[in-house]
DSSP file (Angstrom, degrees, kcal/mol; ACC not computed):
  #  RESIDUE AA STRUCTURE BP1 BP2  ACC     N-H-->O    O-->H-N    N-H-->O    O-->H-N    TCO  KAPPA ALPHA  PHI   PSI    X-CA   Y-CA   Z-CA
    1    1 A M              0   0    0      0, 0.0    26,-2.9     0, 0.0     2,-0.4   0.000 360.0 360.0 360.0 141.7  -40.8  -34.3  -36.6
    2    2 A E  E     +a   27   0A   0     24,-0.2     2,-0.3    26,-0.0    26,-0.2  -0.896 360.0 172.4-114.1 147.1  -43.4  -31.9  -38.2
    3    3 A A  E     -a   28   0A   0     24,-2.4    26,-2.4    -2,-0.4     2,-0.1  -0.990  27.6-121.4-148.2 148.9  -47.1  -32.5  -38.7
    4    4 A T  E  >  -a   29   0A   0     -2,-0.3     4,-2.2    24,-0.2    26,-0.2  -0.466  29.5-112.6 -85.4 163.8  -49.9  -30.3  -39.8
    5    5 A L  H  > S+     0   0    0     24,-1.6     4,-2.3     1,-0.2     5,-0.1   0.860 120.1  55.5 -63.4 -34.2  -53.0  -29.6  -37.7
    6    6 A T  H  > S+     0   0    0      2,-0.2     4,-2.5     1,-0.2     5,-0.2   0.918 106.9  49.2 -63.6 -43.4  -55.0  -31.6  -40.3
    7    7 A Q  H  > S+     0   0    0      1,-0.2     4,-3.2     2,-0.2     8,-0.2   0.907 110.2  51.7 -61.7 -41.4  -52.7  -34.6  -39.8
    8    8 A L  H  < S+     0   0    0     -4,-2.2    -2,-0.2     1,-0.2    -1,-0.2   0.916 112.0  46.0 -61.0 -43.5  -53.0  -34.3  -36.1
    9    9 A R  H  < S+     0   0    0     -4,-2.3     3,-0.4     1,-0.2    -2,-0.2   0.904 121.8  35.9 -67.0 -41.8  -56.8  -34.3  -36.3
   10   10 A R  H  < S+     0   0    0     -4,-2.5    -2,-0.2     1,-0.2    -1,-0.2   0.819 132.9  24.1 -83.5 -32.6  -57.0  -37.3  -38.8
   11   11 A Q  S  X S+     0   0    0     -4,-3.2     4,-2.5    -5,-0.2     5,-0.3  -0.393  70.2 154.7-132.3  55.0  -54.1  -39.4  -37.5
   12   12 A T  H  > S+     0   0    0     -3,-0.4     4,-2.5     1,-0.2     5,-0.2   0.902  74.6  47.6 -53.2 -50.7  -53.7  -38.4  -33.8
   13   13 A R  H  > S+     0   0    0      1,-0.2     4,-1.4     2,-0.2    -1,-0.2   0.910 113.3  48.2 -60.7 -43.4  -52.1  -41.6  -32.6
   14   14 A K  H  4 S+     0   0    0      1,-0.2    -1,-0.2     2,-0.2    -2,-0.2   0.902 114.0  46.2 -65.1 -41.7  -49.6  -41.7  -35.5
   15   15 A V  H  < S+     0   0    0     -4,-2.5     4,-0.3    -8,-0.2    -1,-0.2   0.889 118.3  41.7 -68.2 -39.3  -48.5  -38.1  -35.0
   16   16 A L  H >X S+     0   0    0     -4,-2.5     4,-2.7    -5,-0.3     3,-0.5   0.594  87.2  94.2 -87.3 -10.4  -48.2  -38.4  -31.3
   17   17 A R  H 3X S+     0   0    0     -4,-1.4     4,-2.0     1,-0.2     6,-0.2   0.890  84.2  50.5 -51.6 -47.7  -46.5  -41.8  -31.2
   18   18 A P  H 34>S+     0   0    0      0, 0.0     5,-2.1     0, 0.0     6,-1.3   0.882 113.5  46.7 -60.4 -35.2  -42.9  -40.4  -31.1
   19   19 A V  H X45S+     0   0    0     -3,-0.5     3,-1.6    -4,-0.3    -2,-0.2   0.927 110.8  51.1 -69.9 -44.8  -43.9  -38.2  -28.2
   20   20 A L  H 3<5S+     0   0    0     -4,-2.7    -1,-0.2     1,-0.3    -3,-0.2   0.814 107.8  53.1 -63.9 -30.2  -45.6  -40.9  -26.3
   21   21 A Q  T 3<5S-     0   0    0     -4,-2.0    -1,-0.3    -5,-0.3    -2,-0.2   0.471 113.2-122.5 -83.2  -1.2  -42.6  -43.1  -26.6
   22   22 A G  T < 5S+     0   0    0     -3,-1.6    -3,-0.2     2,-0.2    -2,-0.1   0.676  82.4 108.9  74.0  17.9  -40.5  -40.3  -25.2
   23   23 A A  S   <S+     0   0    0     -5,-2.1     2,-0.3    -6,-0.2    -4,-0.2   0.879  74.2   6.6 -96.1 -41.8  -38.3  -40.2  -28.2
   24   24 A R        -     0   0    0     -6,-1.3     2,-0.3    14,-0.0    -1,-0.2  -0.885  60.8-116.6-142.7 166.2  -39.0  -37.0  -30.1
   25   25 A R        -     0   0    0     -2,-0.3     2,-0.5    14,-0.2    14,-0.2  -0.717  24.3-140.6-100.6 158.0  -40.9  -33.7  -30.1
   26   26 A V  E     - B   0  38A   0     12,-3.1    12,-3.1    -2,-0.3     2,-0.6  -0.981   5.4-153.8-121.4 128.5  -43.6  -32.8  -32.7
   27   27 A V  E     -aB   2  37A   0    -26,-2.9   -24,-2.4    -2,-0.5     2,-0.4  -0.902  13.9-146.9-101.1 123.7  -43.9  -29.4  -34.2
   28   28 A L  E     -aB   3  36A   0      8,-2.7     7,-3.1    -2,-0.6     8,-1.4  -0.756  16.9-165.2 -93.0 135.4  -47.4  -28.6  -35.4
   29   29 A T  E     -aB   4  34A   0    -26,-2.4   -24,-1.6    -2,-0.4     2,-0.4  -0.869  15.6-165.7-121.7 153.4  -47.7  -26.4  -38.4
   30   30 A E  E >  S- B   0  33A   0      3,-2.4     3,-1.5    -2,-0.3   -26,-0.0  -0.969  83.8 -11.2-137.1 120.8  -50.6  -24.4  -40.0
   31   31 A H  T 3  S-     0   0    0     -2,-0.4     3,-0.1     1,-0.3    -1,-0.1   0.863 130.8 -55.2  55.3  38.6  -50.1  -23.1  -43.5
   32   32 A G  T 3  S+     0   0    0      1,-0.2     2,-0.4     0, 0.0    -1,-0.3   0.443 115.8 111.7  80.6   0.3  -46.4  -24.0  -43.3
   33   33 A E  E <  S-B   30   0A   0     -3,-1.5    -3,-2.4     2,-0.0    -1,-0.2  -0.913  73.1-114.7-112.2 132.7  -45.8  -22.0  -40.2
   34   34 A A  E     +B   29   0A   0     -2,-0.4    -5,-0.3    -5,-0.2     3,-0.1  -0.430  39.9 164.9 -64.2 129.7  -45.0  -23.6  -36.8
   35   35 A V  E     +     0   0A   0     -7,-3.1     2,-0.3     1,-0.4    -6,-0.2   0.578  59.6   6.8-121.0 -20.0  -47.8  -22.9  -34.3
   36   36 A A  E     -B   28   0A   0     -8,-1.4    -8,-2.7     2,-0.0     2,-0.4  -0.989  54.7-145.4-159.6 161.6  -47.2  -25.4  -31.5
   37   37 A E  E     -B   27   0A   0     -2,-0.3     2,-0.5   -10,-0.2   -10,-0.2  -1.000   6.3-164.0-135.9 133.5  -44.7  -27.9  -30.1
   38   38 A I  E     +B   26   0A   0    -12,-3.1   -12,-3.1    -2,-0.4    -2,-0.0  -0.977  19.5 172.6-116.9 125.2  -45.5  -31.1  -28.3
   39   39 A S        -     0   0    0     -2,-0.5   -14,-0.2   -14,-0.2   -20,-0.1  -0.927  37.9 -91.2-132.9 156.4  -42.6  -32.7  -26.4
   40   40 A P        -     0   0    0      0, 0.0     2,-0.4     0, 0.0   -20,-0.1  -0.349  45.1-112.5 -63.4 143.4  -42.1  -35.6  -24.0
   41   41 A K        -     0   0    0    -22,-0.1     2,-0.4    -2,-0.0     0, 0.0  -0.638  32.1-146.8 -76.7 129.2  -42.4  -34.7  -20.4
   42   42 A S        -     0   0    0     -2,-0.4     3,-0.0    -3,-0.0    -1,-0.0  -0.789   7.1-131.2 -99.9 141.8  -39.0  -35.1  -18.7
   43   43 A S        -     0   0    0     -2,-0.4     2,-0.1     1,-0.1     0, 0.0  -0.661  35.0 -97.9 -87.9 146.9  -38.7  -36.2  -15.1
   44   44 A P        -     0   0    0      0, 0.0     2,-1.0     0, 0.0     3,-0.1  -0.355  25.4-137.0 -66.3 140.7  -36.4  -34.1  -12.9
   45   45 A D     >  -     0   0    0      1,-0.2     4,-2.3    -2,-0.1     5,-0.2  -0.826  20.1-174.1 -98.5  96.5  -32.9  -35.5  -12.4
   46   46 A R  H  > S+     0   0    0     -2,-1.0     4,-2.4     1,-0.2     5,-0.2   0.859  80.8  53.8 -62.9 -38.0  -32.4  -35.0   -8.7
   47   47 A V  H  > S+     0   0    0      2,-0.2     4,-2.0     1,-0.2    -1,-0.2   0.937 111.4  45.3 -63.3 -46.2  -28.7  -36.1   -8.7
   48   48 A R  H  > S+     0   0    0      1,-0.2     4,-2.3     2,-0.2    -2,-0.2   0.892 111.1  54.1 -64.6 -39.0  -27.9  -33.6  -11.4
   49   49 A A  H  X S+     0   0    0     -4,-2.3     4,-2.2     1,-0.2    -1,-0.2   0.913 108.8  48.2 -61.7 -43.0  -29.8  -30.8   -9.6
   50   50 A L  H  X S+     0   0    0     -4,-2.4     4,-2.6     2,-0.2    -1,-0.2   0.887 109.0  53.9 -65.3 -38.0  -27.9  -31.4   -6.4
   51   51 A E  H  X S+     0   0    0     -4,-2.0     4,-1.9     1,-0.2    -2,-0.2   0.920 109.6  48.1 -60.9 -43.1  -24.6  -31.3   -8.4
   52   52 A L  H  X S+     0   0    0     -4,-2.3     4,-1.1     2,-0.2    -2,-0.2   0.899 111.9  49.1 -65.4 -40.4  -25.5  -28.0   -9.9
   53   53 A L  H  X S+     0   0    0     -4,-2.2     4,-1.5     1,-0.2     3,-0.4   0.909 110.4  50.6 -65.2 -40.9  -26.5  -26.6   -6.5
   54   54 A R  H  < S+     0   0    0     -4,-2.6    -1,-0.2     1,-0.2    -2,-0.2   0.851 105.2  57.3 -65.7 -33.0  -23.2  -27.8   -4.9
   55   55 A A  H  < S+     0   0    0     -4,-1.9    -1,-0.2     1,-0.2    -2,-0.2   0.814 104.1  54.0 -66.2 -29.2  -21.3  -26.2   -7.7
   56   56 A I  H  < S-     0   0    0     -4,-1.1    -1,-0.2    -3,-0.4    -2,-0.2   0.882 124.9 -80.6 -71.8 -38.7  -22.9  -22.8   -6.8
   57   57 A G  S  < S-     0   0    0     -4,-1.5    -1,-0.3     0, 0.0     0, 0.0  -0.974  76.6 -12.0 161.4-170.8  -21.8  -23.1   -3.2
   58   58 A P        -     0   0    0      0, 0.0     2,-0.5     0, 0.0    -4,-0.0  -0.275  57.6-162.8 -58.6 135.7  -22.6  -24.7    0.2
   59   59 A V        -     0   0    0     -5,-0.0     2,-0.6     2,-0.0    -5,-0.0  -0.984   8.2-162.8-124.2 128.4  -26.1  -26.3    0.3
   60   60 A K        -     0   0    0     -2,-0.5     2,-0.3     0, 0.0     0, 0.0  -0.948  14.0-153.2-112.8 117.1  -27.9  -27.2    3.4
   61   61 A L        -     0   0    0     -2,-0.6     2,-0.1     1,-0.1     3,-0.0  -0.644  19.9-111.4 -90.7 145.1  -30.7  -29.6    2.9
   62   62 A A        -     0   0    0     -2,-0.3     2,-0.3     1,-0.1    -1,-0.1  -0.409  37.7-104.3 -70.1 148.4  -33.7  -29.8    5.1
   63   63 A V        -     0   0    0     -2,-0.1     2,-0.2     1,-0.1    -1,-0.1  -0.585  33.9-127.4 -75.1 132.2  -34.1  -32.9    7.3
   64   64 A R              0   0    0     -2,-0.3    -1,-0.1     1,-0.1    -3,-0.0  -0.572 360.0 360.0 -79.2 143.6  -36.7  -35.4    6.0
   65   65 A R              0   0    0     -2,-0.2    -1,-0.1     0, 0.0    -2,-0.0   0.393 360.0 360.0-106.6 360.0  -39.3  -36.5    8.4
């Protein structure tokens, strides 16, 4: 989704709603040129991270206390 800086200022909630719902990113434009991007924060996927590390080679994890 694209929005202008003016739209962001006037309709902040409406412009940011897709981001807040975690569905989409918003590209902010000024005079038709992209100047910023707002995207949902993603949480790390620990299972996928461990799979990638194991694919690289032997992984030794520290003991949790």
